[in-house]
PDB file of N, CA, C and O in Angstrom:
ATOM      1  N   MET A   1      19.194  19.902 -13.614  1.00  0.00           N
ATOM      2  CA  MET A   1      18.983  18.719 -12.802  1.00  0.00           C
ATOM      3  C   MET A   1      19.336  17.488 -13.643  1.00  0.00           C
ATOM      4  O   MET A   1      18.928  17.374 -14.799  1.00  0.00           O
ATOM      5  N   SER A   2      20.088  16.583 -13.051  1.00  0.00           N
ATOM      6  CA  SER A   2      20.518  15.389 -13.771  1.00  0.00           C
ATOM      7  C   SER A   2      19.373  14.394 -13.902  1.00  0.00           C
ATOM      8  O   SER A   2      18.363  14.491 -13.205  1.00  0.00           O
ATOM      9  N   GLU A   3      19.546  13.447 -14.798  1.00  0.00           N
ATOM     10  CA  GLU A   3      18.533  12.412 -15.008  1.00  0.00           C
ATOM     11  C   GLU A   3      18.336  11.577 -13.747  1.00  0.00           C
ATOM     12  O   GLU A   3      17.220  11.159 -13.439  1.00  0.00           O
ATOM     13  N   LEU A   4      19.430  11.337 -13.019  1.00  0.00           N
ATOM     14  CA  LEU A   4      19.353  10.555 -11.788  1.00  0.00           C
ATOM     15  C   LEU A   4      18.509  11.278 -10.741  1.00  0.00           C
ATOM     16  O   LEU A   4      17.687  10.656 -10.068  1.00  0.00           O
ATOM     17  N   GLU A   5      18.710  12.580 -10.603  1.00  0.00           N
ATOM     18  CA  GLU A   5      17.921  13.358  -9.641  1.00  0.00           C
ATOM     19  C   GLU A   5      16.453  13.379 -10.019  1.00  0.00           C
ATOM     20  O   GLU A   5      15.586  13.281  -9.151  1.00  0.00           O
ATOM     21  N   GLN A   6      16.162  13.507 -11.321  1.00  0.00           N
ATOM     22  CA  GLN A   6      14.775  13.492 -11.780  1.00  0.00           C
ATOM     23  C   GLN A   6      14.125  12.152 -11.493  1.00  0.00           C
ATOM     24  O   GLN A   6      12.971  12.103 -11.068  1.00  0.00           O
ATOM     25  N   ALA A   7      14.842  11.075 -11.717  1.00  0.00           N
ATOM     26  CA  ALA A   7      14.308   9.739 -11.459  1.00  0.00           C
ATOM     27  C   ALA A   7      14.031   9.546  -9.978  1.00  0.00           C
ATOM     28  O   ALA A   7      13.020   8.951  -9.605  1.00  0.00           O
ATOM     29  N   LYS A   8      14.930  10.049  -9.128  1.00  0.00           N
ATOM     30  CA  LYS A   8      14.731   9.928  -7.686  1.00  0.00           C
ATOM     31  C   LYS A   8      13.514  10.717  -7.233  1.00  0.00           C
ATOM     32  O   LYS A   8      12.750  10.241  -6.393  1.00  0.00           O
ATOM     33  N   GLN A   9      13.317  11.917  -7.776  1.00  0.00           N
ATOM     34  CA  GLN A   9      12.155  12.722  -7.405  1.00  0.00           C
ATOM     35  C   GLN A   9      10.871  12.006  -7.799  1.00  0.00           C
ATOM     36  O   GLN A   9       9.905  11.998  -7.035  1.00  0.00           O
ATOM     37  N   GLN A  10      10.853  11.414  -8.970  1.00  0.00           N
ATOM     38  CA  GLN A  10       9.664  10.695  -9.407  1.00  0.00           C
ATOM     39  C   GLN A  10       9.405   9.481  -8.518  1.00  0.00           C
ATOM     40  O   GLN A  10       8.253   9.188  -8.198  1.00  0.00           O
ATOM     41  N   ALA A  11      10.457   8.773  -8.117  1.00  0.00           N
ATOM     42  CA  ALA A  11      10.316   7.591  -7.275  1.00  0.00           C
ATOM     43  C   ALA A  11       9.845   7.962  -5.879  1.00  0.00           C
ATOM     44  O   ALA A  11       9.194   7.161  -5.209  1.00  0.00           O
ATOM     45  N   ASP A  12      10.169   9.169  -5.435  1.00  0.00           N
ATOM     46  CA  ASP A  12       9.807   9.607  -4.094  1.00  0.00           C
ATOM     47  C   ASP A  12       8.399  10.188  -3.997  1.00  0.00           C
ATOM     48  O   ASP A  12       7.956  10.525  -2.899  1.00  0.00           O
ATOM     49  N   ARG A  13       7.704  10.311  -5.087  1.00  0.00           N
ATOM     50  CA  ARG A  13       6.361  10.881  -5.051  1.00  0.00           C
ATOM     51  C   ARG A  13       5.434   9.975  -4.239  1.00  0.00           C
ATOM     52  O   ARG A  13       5.363   8.769  -4.475  1.00  0.00           O
ATOM     53  N   LEU A  14       4.742  10.560  -3.301  1.00  0.00           N
ATOM     54  CA  LEU A  14       3.812   9.814  -2.462  1.00  0.00           C
ATOM     55  C   LEU A  14       2.726   9.152  -3.295  1.00  0.00           C
ATOM     56  O   LEU A  14       2.321   8.025  -3.011  1.00  0.00           O
ATOM     57  N   ALA A  15       2.256   9.845  -4.317  1.00  0.00           N
ATOM     58  CA  ALA A  15       1.181   9.302  -5.149  1.00  0.00           C
ATOM     59  C   ALA A  15       1.576   7.990  -5.810  1.00  0.00           C
ATOM     60  O   ALA A  15       0.719   7.153  -6.091  1.00  0.00           O
ATOM     61  N   ASP A  16       2.862   7.806  -6.058  1.00  0.00           N
ATOM     62  CA  ASP A  16       3.316   6.567  -6.688  1.00  0.00           C
ATOM     63  C   ASP A  16       3.295   5.388  -5.719  1.00  0.00           C
ATOM     64  O   ASP A  16       3.260   4.234  -6.146  1.00  0.00           O
ATOM     65  N   ASP A  17       3.317   5.669  -4.433  1.00  0.00           N
ATOM     66  CA  ASP A  17       3.354   4.622  -3.413  1.00  0.00           C
ATOM     67  C   ASP A  17       1.986   4.396  -2.768  1.00  0.00           C
ATOM     68  O   ASP A  17       1.751   3.340  -2.181  1.00  0.00           O
ATOM     69  N   LEU A  18       1.101   5.354  -2.867  1.00  0.00           N
ATOM     70  CA  LEU A  18      -0.161   5.321  -2.140  1.00  0.00           C
ATOM     71  C   LEU A  18      -1.228   4.527  -2.872  1.00  0.00           C
ATOM     72  O   LEU A  18      -1.430   4.691  -4.075  1.00  0.00           O
ATOM     73  N   LEU A  19      -1.904   3.671  -2.132  1.00  0.00           N
ATOM     74  CA  LEU A  19      -3.065   2.938  -2.645  1.00  0.00           C
ATOM     75  C   LEU A  19      -4.287   3.472  -1.909  1.00  0.00           C
ATOM     76  O   LEU A  19      -4.289   3.547  -0.681  1.00  0.00           O
ATOM     77  N   ILE A  20      -5.312   3.837  -2.643  1.00  0.00           N
ATOM     78  CA  ILE A  20      -6.521   4.393  -2.032  1.00  0.00           C
ATOM     79  C   ILE A  20      -7.707   3.513  -2.400  1.00  0.00           C
ATOM     80  O   ILE A  20      -7.996   3.299  -3.577  1.00  0.00           O
ATOM     81  N   GLY A  21      -8.389   3.007  -1.378  1.00  0.00           N
ATOM     82  CA  GLY A  21      -9.582   2.194  -1.566  1.00  0.00           C
ATOM     83  C   GLY A  21      -9.303   0.705  -1.517  1.00  0.00           C
ATOM     84  O   GLY A  21      -8.229   0.239  -1.898  1.00  0.00           O
ATOM     85  N   ALA A  22     -10.297  -0.029  -1.039  1.00  0.00           N
ATOM     86  CA  ALA A  22     -10.176  -1.482  -0.928  1.00  0.00           C
ATOM     87  C   ALA A  22      -9.900  -2.153  -2.276  1.00  0.00           C
ATOM     88  O   ALA A  22      -9.112  -3.097  -2.325  1.00  0.00           O
ATOM     89  N   PRO A  23     -10.521  -1.700  -3.372  1.00  0.00           N
ATOM     90  CA  PRO A  23     -10.230  -2.349  -4.656  1.00  0.00           C
ATOM     91  C   PRO A  23      -8.756  -2.229  -5.063  1.00  0.00           C
ATOM     92  O   PRO A  23      -8.170  -3.194  -5.554  1.00  0.00           O
ATOM     93  N   ALA A  24      -8.160  -1.059  -4.861  1.00  0.00           N
ATOM     94  CA  ALA A  24      -6.755  -0.860  -5.227  1.00  0.00           C
ATOM     95  C   ALA A  24      -5.834  -1.695  -4.339  1.00  0.00           C
ATOM     96  O   ALA A  24      -4.859  -2.275  -4.817  1.00  0.00           O
ATOM     97  N   ILE A  25      -6.147  -1.752  -3.050  1.00  0.00           N
ATOM     98  CA  ILE A  25      -5.327  -2.540  -2.116  1.00  0.00           C
ATOM     99  C   ILE A  25      -5.458  -4.026  -2.433  1.00  0.00           C
ATOM    100  O   ILE A  25      -4.468  -4.759  -2.425  1.00  0.00           O
ATOM    101  N   ALA A  26      -6.680  -4.466  -2.712  1.00  0.00           N
ATOM    102  CA  ALA A  26      -6.909  -5.873  -3.054  1.00  0.00           C
ATOM    103  C   ALA A  26      -6.160  -6.256  -4.330  1.00  0.00           C
ATOM    104  O   ALA A  26      -5.578  -7.338  -4.407  1.00  0.00           O
ATOM    105  N   ALA A  27      -6.175  -5.383  -5.317  1.00  0.00           N
ATOM    106  CA  ALA A  27      -5.462  -5.662  -6.570  1.00  0.00           C
ATOM    107  C   ALA A  27      -3.966  -5.775  -6.320  1.00  0.00           C
ATOM    108  O   ALA A  27      -3.305  -6.638  -6.898  1.00  0.00           O
ATOM    109  N   GLU A  28      -3.430  -4.920  -5.476  1.00  0.00           N
ATOM    110  CA  GLU A  28      -1.991  -4.958  -5.159  1.00  0.00           C
ATOM    111  C   GLU A  28      -1.627  -6.248  -4.429  1.00  0.00           C
ATOM    112  O   GLU A  28      -0.588  -6.848  -4.703  1.00  0.00           O
ATOM    113  N   LEU A  29      -2.481  -6.670  -3.502  1.00  0.00           N
ATOM    114  CA  LEU A  29      -2.206  -7.867  -2.707  1.00  0.00           C
ATOM    115  C   LEU A  29      -2.595  -9.160  -3.422  1.00  0.00           C
ATOM    116  O   LEU A  29      -2.133 -10.239  -3.050  1.00  0.00           O
ATOM    117  N   GLY A  30      -3.433  -9.054  -4.437  1.00  0.00           N
ATOM    118  CA  GLY A  30      -3.907 -10.255  -5.126  1.00  0.00           C
ATOM    119  C   GLY A  30      -4.920 -11.020  -4.296  1.00  0.00           C
ATOM    120  O   GLY A  30      -4.911 -12.250  -4.269  1.00  0.00           O
ATOM    121  N   CYS A  31      -5.794 -10.284  -3.618  1.00  0.00           N
ATOM    122  CA  CYS A  31      -6.813 -10.919  -2.780  1.00  0.00           C
ATOM    123  C   CYS A  31      -8.152 -10.223  -3.018  1.00  0.00           C
ATOM    124  O   CYS A  31      -8.251  -9.317  -3.845  1.00  0.00           O
ATOM    125  N   SER A  32      -9.173 -10.651  -2.291  1.00  0.00           N
ATOM    126  CA  SER A  32     -10.495 -10.042  -2.435  1.00  0.00           C
ATOM    127  C   SER A  32     -10.608  -8.794  -1.559  1.00  0.00           C
ATOM    128  O   SER A  32      -9.827  -8.594  -0.629  1.00  0.00           O
ATOM    129  N   GLU A  33     -11.591  -7.970  -1.878  1.00  0.00           N
ATOM    130  CA  GLU A  33     -11.844  -6.789  -1.049  1.00  0.00           C
ATOM    131  C   GLU A  33     -12.237  -7.203   0.366  1.00  0.00           C
ATOM    132  O   GLU A  33     -11.861  -6.536   1.330  1.00  0.00           O
ATOM    133  N   ARG A  34     -12.975  -8.274   0.500  1.00  0.00           N
ATOM    134  CA  ARG A  34     -13.372  -8.752   1.827  1.00  0.00           C
ATOM    135  C   ARG A  34     -12.150  -9.106   2.657  1.00  0.00           C
ATOM    136  O   ARG A  34     -12.107  -8.827   3.855  1.00  0.00           O
ATOM    137  N   GLN A  35     -11.166  -9.715   2.030  1.00  0.00           N
ATOM    138  CA  GLN A  35      -9.937 -10.040   2.749  1.00  0.00           C
ATOM    139  C   GLN A  35      -9.220  -8.772   3.202  1.00  0.00           C
ATOM    140  O   GLN A  35      -8.630  -8.751   4.283  1.00  0.00           O
ATOM    141  N   VAL A  36      -9.263  -7.719   2.393  1.00  0.00           N
ATOM    142  CA  VAL A  36      -8.654  -6.443   2.782  1.00  0.00           C
ATOM    143  C   VAL A  36      -9.329  -5.930   4.049  1.00  0.00           C
ATOM    144  O   VAL A  36      -8.650  -5.488   4.975  1.00  0.00           O
ATOM    145  N   TYR A  37     -10.655  -5.984   4.097  1.00  0.00           N
ATOM    146  CA  TYR A  37     -11.362  -5.532   5.300  1.00  0.00           C
ATOM    147  C   TYR A  37     -11.020  -6.397   6.510  1.00  0.00           C
ATOM    148  O   TYR A  37     -10.951  -5.898   7.633  1.00  0.00           O
ATOM    149  N   TYR A  38     -10.809  -7.679   6.286  1.00  0.00           N
ATOM    150  CA  TYR A  38     -10.374  -8.566   7.365  1.00  0.00           C
ATOM    151  C   TYR A  38      -8.999  -8.135   7.884  1.00  0.00           C
ATOM    152  O   TYR A  38      -8.780  -8.083   9.094  1.00  0.00           O
ATOM    153  N   PHE A  39      -8.078  -7.829   6.974  1.00  0.00           N
ATOM    154  CA  PHE A  39      -6.750  -7.375   7.374  1.00  0.00           C
ATOM    155  C   PHE A  39      -6.828  -6.088   8.193  1.00  0.00           C
ATOM    156  O   PHE A  39      -6.049  -5.891   9.126  1.00  0.00           O
ATOM    157  N   VAL A  40      -7.764  -5.222   7.841  1.00  0.00           N
ATOM    158  CA  VAL A  40      -7.952  -3.969   8.597  1.00  0.00           C
ATOM    159  C   VAL A  40      -8.477  -4.283   9.994  1.00  0.00           C
ATOM    160  O   VAL A  40      -7.958  -3.778  10.990  1.00  0.00           O
ATOM    161  N   GLU A  41      -9.512  -5.122  10.058  1.00  0.00           N
ATOM    162  CA  GLU A  41     -10.137  -5.456  11.344  1.00  0.00           C
ATOM    163  C   GLU A  41      -9.158  -6.135  12.296  1.00  0.00           C
ATOM    164  O   GLU A  41      -9.168  -5.868  13.498  1.00  0.00           O
ATOM    165  N   THR A  42      -8.325  -7.000  11.767  1.00  0.00           N
ATOM    166  CA  THR A  42      -7.403  -7.765  12.609  1.00  0.00           C
ATOM    167  C   THR A  42      -6.034  -7.098  12.750  1.00  0.00           C
ATOM    168  O   THR A  42      -5.184  -7.568  13.506  1.00  0.00           O
ATOM    169  N   LYS A  43      -5.826  -6.011  12.024  1.00  0.00           N
ATOM    170  CA  LYS A  43      -4.550  -5.269  12.048  1.00  0.00           C
ATOM    171  C   LYS A  43      -3.374  -6.152  11.652  1.00  0.00           C
ATOM    172  O   LYS A  43      -2.269  -6.019  12.179  1.00  0.00           O
ATOM    173  N   LYS A  44      -3.634  -7.054  10.713  1.00  0.00           N
ATOM    174  CA  LYS A  44      -2.582  -7.953  10.225  1.00  0.00           C
ATOM    175  C   LYS A  44      -1.636  -7.243   9.265  1.00  0.00           C
ATOM    176  O   LYS A  44      -0.469  -7.619   9.152  1.00  0.00           O
ATOM    177  N   LEU A  45      -2.133  -6.216   8.569  1.00  0.00           N
ATOM    178  CA  LEU A  45      -1.327  -5.466   7.615  1.00  0.00           C
ATOM    179  C   LEU A  45      -1.493  -3.970   7.871  1.00  0.00           C
ATOM    180  O   LEU A  45      -2.516  -3.544   8.406  1.00  0.00           O
ATOM    181  N   PRO A  46      -0.495  -3.172   7.495  1.00  0.00           N
ATOM    182  CA  PRO A  46      -0.554  -1.728   7.739  1.00  0.00           C
ATOM    183  C   PRO A  46      -1.481  -1.013   6.750  1.00  0.00           C
ATOM    184  O   PRO A  46      -1.036  -0.420   5.767  1.00  0.00           O
ATOM    185  N   ILE A  47      -2.757  -1.089   7.036  1.00  0.00           N
ATOM    186  CA  ILE A  47      -3.775  -0.430   6.218  1.00  0.00           C
ATOM    187  C   ILE A  47      -4.532   0.509   7.140  1.00  0.00           C
ATOM    188  O   ILE A  47      -4.983   0.105   8.211  1.00  0.00           O
ATOM    189  N   GLY A  48      -4.669   1.755   6.725  1.00  0.00           N
ATOM    190  CA  GLY A  48      -5.343   2.746   7.556  1.00  0.00           C
ATOM    191  C   GLY A  48      -6.595   3.273   6.897  1.00  0.00           C
ATOM    192  O   GLY A  48      -6.968   2.867   5.797  1.00  0.00           O
ATOM    193  N   LYS A  49      -7.230   4.186   7.597  1.00  0.00           N
ATOM    194  CA  LYS A  49      -8.433   4.828   7.080  1.00  0.00           C
ATOM    195  C   LYS A  49      -8.176   6.324   6.962  1.00  0.00           C
ATOM    196  O   LYS A  49      -7.567   6.940   7.838  1.00  0.00           O
ATOM    197  N   PHE A  50      -8.649   6.888   5.873  1.00  0.00           N
ATOM    198  CA  PHE A  50      -8.591   8.328   5.658  1.00  0.00           C
ATOM    199  C   PHE A  50      -9.991   8.731   5.246  1.00  0.00           C
ATOM    200  O   PHE A  50     -10.382   8.583   4.088  1.00  0.00           O
ATOM    201  N   GLY A  51     -10.738   9.241   6.210  1.00  0.00           N
ATOM    202  CA  GLY A  51     -12.150   9.485   5.951  1.00  0.00           C
ATOM    203  C   GLY A  51     -12.854   8.156   5.782  1.00  0.00           C
ATOM    204  O   GLY A  51     -12.762   7.276   6.639  1.00  0.00           O
ATOM    205  N   LYS A  52     -13.562   8.016   4.665  1.00  0.00           N
ATOM    206  CA  LYS A  52     -14.263   6.756   4.384  1.00  0.00           C
ATOM    207  C   LYS A  52     -13.407   5.783   3.581  1.00  0.00           C
ATOM    208  O   LYS A  52     -13.796   4.635   3.369  1.00  0.00           O
ATOM    209  N   ASN A  53     -12.245   6.244   3.136  1.00  0.00           N
ATOM    210  CA  ASN A  53     -11.387   5.419   2.290  1.00  0.00           C
ATOM    211  C   ASN A  53     -10.324   4.680   3.089  1.00  0.00           C
ATOM    212  O   ASN A  53      -9.804   5.185   4.084  1.00  0.00           O
ATOM    213  N   LEU A  54     -10.018   3.484   2.632  1.00  0.00           N
ATOM    214  CA  LEU A  54      -8.859   2.764   3.156  1.00  0.00           C
ATOM    215  C   LEU A  54      -7.642   3.238   2.375  1.00  0.00           C
ATOM    216  O   LEU A  54      -7.730   3.497   1.175  1.00  0.00           O
ATOM    217  N   ILE A  55      -6.514   3.351   3.051  1.00  0.00           N
ATOM    218  CA  ILE A  55      -5.280   3.741   2.388  1.00  0.00           C
ATOM    219  C   ILE A  55      -4.154   2.824   2.841  1.00  0.00           C
ATOM    220  O   ILE A  55      -4.169   2.297   3.953  1.00  0.00           O
ATOM    221  N   ALA A  56      -3.185   2.645   1.966  1.00  0.00           N
ATOM    222  CA  ALA A  56      -2.016   1.832   2.297  1.00  0.00           C
ATOM    223  C   ALA A  56      -0.844   2.255   1.432  1.00  0.00           C
ATOM    224  O   ALA A  56      -1.016   2.798   0.341  1.00  0.00           O
ATOM    225  N   SER A  57       0.330   2.000   1.936  1.00  0.00           N
ATOM    226  CA  SER A  57       1.566   2.265   1.212  1.00  0.00           C
ATOM    227  C   SER A  57       2.043   0.958   0.583  1.00  0.00           C
ATOM    228  O   SER A  57       2.134  -0.068   1.257  1.00  0.00           O
ATOM    229  N   ARG A  58       2.342   1.005  -0.699  1.00  0.00           N
ATOM    230  CA  ARG A  58       2.864  -0.196  -1.361  1.00  0.00           C
ATOM    231  C   ARG A  58       4.116  -0.706  -0.652  1.00  0.00           C
ATOM    232  O   ARG A  58       4.264  -1.906  -0.424  1.00  0.00           O
ATOM    233  N   ALA A  59       5.010   0.211  -0.309  1.00  0.00           N
ATOM    234  CA  ALA A  59       6.277  -0.175   0.330  1.00  0.00           C
ATOM    235  C   ALA A  59       6.034  -0.829   1.683  1.00  0.00           C
ATOM    236  O   ALA A  59       6.654  -1.844   2.000  1.00  0.00           O
ATOM    237  N   LYS A  60       5.144  -0.261   2.480  1.00  0.00           N
ATOM    238  CA  LYS A  60       4.869  -0.841   3.807  1.00  0.00           C
ATOM    239  C   LYS A  60       4.158  -2.184   3.688  1.00  0.00           C
ATOM    240  O   LYS A  60       4.433  -3.099   4.463  1.00  0.00           O
ATOM    241  N   LEU A  61       3.252  -2.311   2.729  1.00  0.00           N
ATOM    242  CA  LEU A  61       2.594  -3.606   2.519  1.00  0.00           C
ATOM    243  C   LEU A  61       3.620  -4.660   2.121  1.00  0.00           C
ATOM    244  O   LEU A  61       3.567  -5.796   2.592  1.00  0.00           O
ATOM    245  N   ARG A  62       4.553  -4.278   1.252  1.00  0.00           N
ATOM    246  CA  ARG A  62       5.582  -5.228   0.808  1.00  0.00           C
ATOM    247  C   ARG A  62       6.443  -5.683   1.982  1.00  0.00           C
ATOM    248  O   ARG A  62       6.725  -6.872   2.129  1.00  0.00           O
ATOM    249  N   ARG A  63       6.860  -4.731   2.819  1.00  0.00           N
ATOM    250  CA  ARG A  63       7.677  -5.080   3.986  1.00  0.00           C
ATOM    251  C   ARG A  63       6.892  -5.987   4.947  1.00  0.00           C
ATOM    252  O   ARG A  63       7.435  -6.962   5.468  1.00  0.00           O
ATOM    253  N   ALA A  64       5.625  -5.663   5.175  1.00  0.00           N
ATOM    254  CA  ALA A  64       4.813  -6.449   6.108  1.00  0.00           C
ATOM    255  C   ALA A  64       4.579  -7.861   5.591  1.00  0.00           C
ATOM    256  O   ALA A  64       4.667  -8.820   6.359  1.00  0.00           O
ATOM    257  N   THR A  65       4.285  -8.004   4.312  1.00  0.00           N
ATOM    258  CA  THR A  65       4.047  -9.349   3.781  1.00  0.00           C
ATOM    259  C   THR A  65       5.352 -10.146   3.732  1.00  0.00           C
ATOM    260  O   THR A  65       5.341 -11.360   3.937  1.00  0.00           O
ATOM    261  N   ASN A  66       6.482  -9.472   3.462  1.00  0.00           N
ATOM    262  CA  ASN A  66       7.771 -10.166   3.503  1.00  0.00           C
ATOM    263  C   ASN A  66       8.074 -10.666   4.915  1.00  0.00           C
ATOM    264  O   ASN A  66       8.590 -11.770   5.087  1.00  0.00           O
ATOM    265  N   ALA A  67       7.759  -9.864   5.910  1.00  0.00           N
ATOM    266  CA  ALA A  67       8.001 -10.267   7.307  1.00  0.00           C
ATOM    267  C   ALA A  67       7.120 -11.447   7.685  1.00  0.00           C
ATOM    268  O   ALA A  67       7.553 -12.328   8.427  1.00  0.00           O
ATOM    269  N   LEU A  68       5.891 -11.476   7.185  1.00  0.00           N
ATOM    270  CA  LEU A  68       4.976 -12.572   7.491  1.00  0.00           C
ATOM    271  C   LEU A  68       5.407 -13.884   6.836  1.00  0.00           C
ATOM    272  O   LEU A  68       5.164 -14.964   7.375  1.00  0.00           O
ATOM    273  N   THR A  69       6.044 -13.783   5.681  1.00  0.00           N
ATOM    274  CA  THR A  69       6.383 -15.002   4.937  1.00  0.00           C
ATOM    275  C   THR A  69       7.820 -15.457   5.136  1.00  0.00           C
ATOM    276  O   THR A  69       8.225 -16.481   4.585  1.00  0.00           O
ATOM    277  N   SER A  70       8.595 -14.712   5.913  1.00  0.00           N
ATOM    278  CA  SER A  70       9.992 -15.133   6.090  1.00  0.00           C
ATOM    279  C   SER A  70      10.187 -15.910   7.366  1.00  0.00           C
ATOM    280  O   SER A  70      11.303 -16.336   7.665  1.00  0.00           O
TER     281      SER A  70
END
């Protein structure tokens, strides 16, 4: 397997894109945990629930915030 293929496999790992929990999402967004819960309640950003945990994709959050600010 070439270095390029290995790099692509690593970049495609779900774990590298997944944020689990309000603290992790807040750190990624640069906001408070309370604001994360507000975003969930108002459906302003693509944040979901998995059991008791909030989950979000870094890529989807980036696209959503770019759309909001453009």
